[in-house]
C-alpha angles and dihedrals in degrees: 000000000000121000119234115232108232092211093057090048091050091047092048091051092048091049091051091048091050091051089051093049090049090052090049092050090051091051090052093050092046089053092050090050091049090049091051092047091049090052091051092049091048090052092046090048091048093049090048089055094051095046093045088052093048091049092045090050091047096239 
């Protein structure tokens, strides 16, 4: 039976942990981008409503 090198196991675990941390960071960045996009869309919708009311009222 082959012996498992403790160093290689530790390095493999650290690599797996680092990959998971990178994925978590990407998810957080994606969420932040989505929130910014949603805020911009809300602002655009709000402005469209204001302008359409002004045009409708003939201001």
